[in-house]
N, C-alpha and C positions, 0 to 999 in steps of 0.2 A: 560431881565436884570439879571445878575448873581451876587449873593451875594459873599462877600469876605470870608465868613465862609463856608468852605467846609469840609465835613467828608470824609477822604480818604478811598477808597476801598482797600481791601486786595485781591490780586490775586496770585494764585499758577499756575506756568507754568511747565508742565512736558515735559522734553526733551530739552537738551542744544545743539541742532543743530543750524544751522543758523537762522531758523525762531524763535525758542525759545529765542535765544540771542537777536535778533533784537526786538522782542516783549518786552523783559525785559527792554531794553534800552528805547524804546519809552514810555512805561508806567511810568518808573521812571522819565523820563524827563517831563511827563505830570503831575507829582505829585501824582502818584498812588503807593502804596506799592506792591512790587513784591518779591515772593519767587520762585526761579528757582530750580528745582530738576531734577536729572538724575540718572538712574540706574548704569551708568558707574562710574569709579573713575577718569576720565579725559576726555578732549575733544577728539572727533574722529579725528585722525591724518591722515586718508586716504584722498588723493587729491580730488576725486569725481568731482562734477560739478564746473564750473569756470566762466560762463558768466551771467551777470546781465543786463536784459533789462531795458530801461529807467524808466518805472514806479517803478521797484524795486530799482533803483538807487535813486529815489526820497525819498524813505523811509530810505535808507542808509544815505542820507543827513539829514533827520529829526532826525535820531538816532545819528548824530554827527560823523560819521565815513567815509563819502564819500571821503573827501580830502585825508585822509590817505590811503584809499583803492585804489584811483587813483594813488597815489605815489608808492605804493607797486606793483600794477599791471600795466596795460596799456590799452589804448583805441584801440580796433581792428579797422582796416581801411577798411576791405572789406570781403564780404562773397560770395563765388563762387560755382556754380554747374558745374561739369565737366563730360566728358566722361571718360571711363576707361583709355584711353591713356593720359589723362590730358588735352585734348582740352577743352577750355572754352566754355560752353553753354550760360551762362548768369551769372550776379552777381549783388550785391548791394554795392554801394559805401557808406560806413558808414561815410566817412568824410563829406558828405553833411549834417550830423546831428551835426556838430561841434559847432553850435550855441546853441544847446540844453544843458543846464547845467546838464542834467541827461543822457548825452551820455553813451552808453553801456560801462561797465567796465569788464575787464577780470582779475580775481584773483582766483586761486584755493581755495576751501573751507578750506584746511588745513592751509592756510595763513589768510583767512578772519576770521575763528573761533577764533584764539588767539587774533586778533585785537578786535573783538566784546567783547570777554571775559574780556580783559583788561579794556575796557570802562565800562562794567557792574560792575566790582569790584570797580570802582571809584564812583558809584552811591550810595548815602546814603540811598535811599529808596529800594535798591535791595539787596537780599541775595541769595547765591548759596549753595546748599547742594548736594554733590556727594554721590554715592553709596546708593541712595534711590530708591528702586525698588517698583513700585506700585503693590500691591497685592489685592486691593479692593477699591471700591468707594461708596459714599453715599451722600445724600443731603436731605434737608427739605426746608421749606419755607424761612428759614433765612440764611442758609449757605450750603456749600458743603465741602466734606472731602475726603481725600485719605488715605488708610491704606498703609504704606510703610514698607518694610524690609530693615534694615540698619545693618552695622556691630555691632552697639551697641544694637540691638534688634528691635522689631517691634514698630511702632509708628503711630499715627494718626495726620495728618496735616489738618487744617481747614482754609477756606477762603470764601470770598463773592462769588467768581467765580473761576473755575479751567479750564485751557486751555490745551488740549492735543496737543503738538507739538512733539510727540514721535515717528514719523516716520511710515513707512509702516506697521509695526507689532504692532502698537499703543496699549498699554495696556488700555488706556482710551477709545479708540473706542470699543475695545472688551468688556470692562466692560459695556459700554452703550448699544451697539447694537449686541453683540454676535460675533461669529467668521466670519460671512459672510461679505465680502467686495465686493459689486456688481461691475461687470465688466468682463474683460477678460485678459488672458495672451496671448501675441502675440506668434504665432507659428514661431518665429524667434530667432535664437541664436546670441547674441552679445558678442564680446570680446572687452573690453576696455583696452587700454594700454597707458602708458606714456613713451615717448622716446625722447632722444636727437638725432635728425637727421634733418639737415637743409633742410626743404622743400622749403624755399624761393628761394634757388638757382635754383630750377626747375620751377620757375615762379608761385608757389602757393601763394595765398593770405593768410591773417591771419586765415581765416576759409574756408574750402573747403569740399564739399560733392560730392561723386562720384556715378553716376548713373550706376549701373550694377547689373543684377540679381544675379550673383554668387559672385561678389567681391565688393558689395556696401560698402562704408566706408565714414567716416568723419575724416578729418585731420584738427586740429585747434591748433595754437600756444596758449599756456596757461600761459607762464611766460616770463618775460623780458629776461631771460638768455637762451631762446631757447628751452624750454621743450615743446613738442607737445603732444596733446591727439590724438591718432589714435584709433578709434572705428570701428570695421568691422564686417560684417555678416559672419556667419558660418553655415554649415549644422547642422541640429538638430540630436540628437542621440549620440553625443560624450560625454564622461565624461569630467569633468573639467580638469583632468590630460591629457587627449588626446587633448583637445583644447589648453592647454598650450604648449604641445609638437609640435602642428602644427603651432605655431606662426612664427617661422623662415620661413617656407614655404609660409605662407600667406604674410608676409612682402615682401619677394622676388617677389611674384606675383603681389601685388597691389601697392606698393609704387614706385614712380618714382626713377629711378636709380637702381631698383631691388637689394637693398642692401642685403648682406649676414651678418650673425652674425660677430661682430667685426667692422662693418662699422657703427654701431649705438650703443647707450647705452640705454638699456631697464631698466626703473626704477620701473614700476608697470604693472601687468597684472591681469585682473579680468573678467572672464566669467560671464554673468548674463542673465536672462530673463527679458523682458519688460512687463509692465502691463498697462492697461488702466482701471482705477477703480475710482469710486466716491461713498462716503458714502451716505446713504439715507438722512442724515441730518448732519449739522455741529453744531447743537445746541440741547441740551437736558436739560431743566431746567437751572441749574447753571453751566453746563459743556459746553465747546466749543471745537471744533476741528479746526485745521488749517494745511496747507501745506500737507506733505506726509501722515500725520495721517488721512487726509480727502480725498485725491485724488492722483492718480498716472497717469503718462503719459510717452510716449517715451522721451528720453533725447535729441532728435534732435530738436534744436531750443532754448533750454534753458528755456522752458516754465514751467517746473516743479519747478526748483529753483526760478525763478522770480515770478511765480504765488504764491508760498508759502510765499515769502517775502511780496507780495502785500496783501495776506490774512491777515497777522498779522498787516500790516499797517492799513488796513480797520478795523480790530478788535480793535486795540488800539484806533482809533477814536470813535468807538462805546462804548467801556468801559469808556472812558473819558466823553462821553455824559451822560452815566448813573451816573457817579460820580457827574456831574454838575446838573442833573435834580432837586434834592431837593432844590437847591439854586436859581432856576429860579423863580423870584417873579411874573412875568407876563407871561401868556401863550397865549391862543387863542382868548381872547376877547378884549384886548386893548393893547396899548403900541407899541413902534417901533419894538419889537421882536415878535409881535403877529403872530400866525399862519395865513397864508394868507386866509385859508378857515375858515370862522367864525363858531363858535360852534363845531369845531372839537377838541377833547381833545388832549393834548400832548401825545406822545408815552410813554408807560410803558417800564421798563427795558426789559421785555419779548418781547415787540414789536421790540425794537431795536436789540436784539440778534437774533430774528427770521428773521429780515431784513438782518442782516449780513449773516446768513446761506443761505437764499434764493438767495441773490445776488451773493455770492461767488460761490455757486453751479451752478447758471446760467452762470456765467463767464466761469466756466470750460466747461459747455455744449456747449456754443456758441463760445468760443474762443480757450481755451486750447485743448480740445478734438479734434475738427476737424483739427486745424492747426498742432498739434503735430502728429496726425495720418497721415495727408497728407505728412508731412516732412519725414516720414518713407516710406510710400507706393510709394512716388515719386521716390525713389531710387531703388525700387525693381521692380515695375510694368511698368515703362516707358521704351520705346525703346530709348536709348540715341540719336540715329540718328533722331528720330522724336519727341523728348521731347518738342520742341517749339510748335509743332502742337498738342500734346496730353495734355499738361499741361498748364492751363490758367495762373497759377501763374508765371511760367517761361517765358511765352509769355509776361506777363505784365512787368517782370523784363527786358526783352529785349527791350521793348518799352521805359522803363524808362531810359535806357542807353543814350538816346538822348533827354530825357525830364526831366530836373532837378526837375521841379515842381512835376512830378509824382513820381520820386525817393524819394523826401522829404516826400511826402504824404505816401508812403509805409513805410518808416522808422518810421514816427509818428504813424503808425497804432498799434505799440506795446502798446500804452496807452489804447487800448481797454481792457487790463487786469485790469485796475484800475476802481474805482468807487468813486464818490464825496460824501462821507458821511459827510464831513465837511459842504458842502452846504445843504445837506438834513436835518441834525439835527440842523443846524443854523436856518433853516426855520421852520421845523415841530416841533422841540422841543423848539423853542423860545430862542435859544442860541445866535442868532444874527450873525453878520459877524465877522470873525477873532477870534472866540472863542478858537480855538486851540492855536494860537499864544498868546492870553491873558493868557491861562492856563500855558503855558510854561514860560511866562514872570513872572507870580506870583510865580512859583516854583523857578525860579532863584533868585527872590527877597527874598523869604523865606530862601533859603540857604545862601545868602549873609548876611542876618540879623543874622542867627545862627553863621556863621563864625565870624562876627563882635563881637557878644556877647562872643564867645569863646575866642577871642583874648583879649577882655576887662578883662575877668576873669583871663586869664594868666598874664596880665599886673598887675592886683591888687595883684595876688599871688606873683609876683616877688618883689613887694615893701616891 
């Protein structure tokens, strides 16, 4: 049983990327005070990733932005694996997941970011500070703090907990664990481009990956107006300038229709290296890590972006559980919300955050790491003529083409990224069923009361 009197937590989130923005929205809607800070002076406007797997879409829904994201973007209909000449090897029919309210959404981050930010600014419990660069951290038994450099001078910001959502070069991670980020850099050069070139007219689906040792690539439509993301492999050893200069030759070689410059409109090009890395922990005292600050993977399959959003969705549930813990009047020994195992004490805040770290790291190890790795090596190491014999996943996709039940099961497999902390803390912390919905409902009621009181004050003042 949860009391109506709840002391709100104060949370600082470092990093105003997609995960930091989603976490800010979730916490504010849960009734938790949020201060989002970023070292930049504005949102990152680069297009970057674009695909959100169903478990990530679930948290976009809880954050209150799913419907707008769907309207701005679109729902991809298929994902194909092809030979270099475009011949279809196998594919996934994403329309079979149309009854899932969390069906995959495609919307580039340079469009999702402003949408999320607009909603954050509407949250009375959320505050955003730009040009705040973290230069130091500290914590004791009662609070955590960050030292920040701002245009107005250095400052110290304090909170109950601080979350690093500040990307692959995370200042929070480096302050906590030093410069080492365990893992590897792939010995593969990737060049990501955005281009207006109609691949549908060549029979391509919304998402296509080409299996070829020398010219492996991924072509996916990413906007309603026909912008495509084309990411392709290159030989190592070239400078970025040389890679950019080779782009016309690569397009002519690997894209259907063998287009020359002038037959397409290139809008972005970005050579980069891929990493497969996981921090030793996502929790240190009153500090947490999430998304790219905690782990990296190949971009093939969208598991990095989706996994980061699921991270913060899980973390929001855990922080809400901590806020509610002092208000739980009955725990393990009696009552309808009692812990099912008698004489087991309820979890402490440290227990809850350790569970977050352990489970999210295990999800990366068991789901994100092997699948994202296979999504890359499948394109490089397989013989496209024997891919159905060499690759169990592609063989399963082929069987699923004539087995709708199997196809649906494969599509629902994306939910393996998620974890049910609502059920766990409802049981183990004595919060009962539906505790997240109740918390969100009480926060809505509180805001309605405050708005009503404000209007009443304005009315009296007008008399």
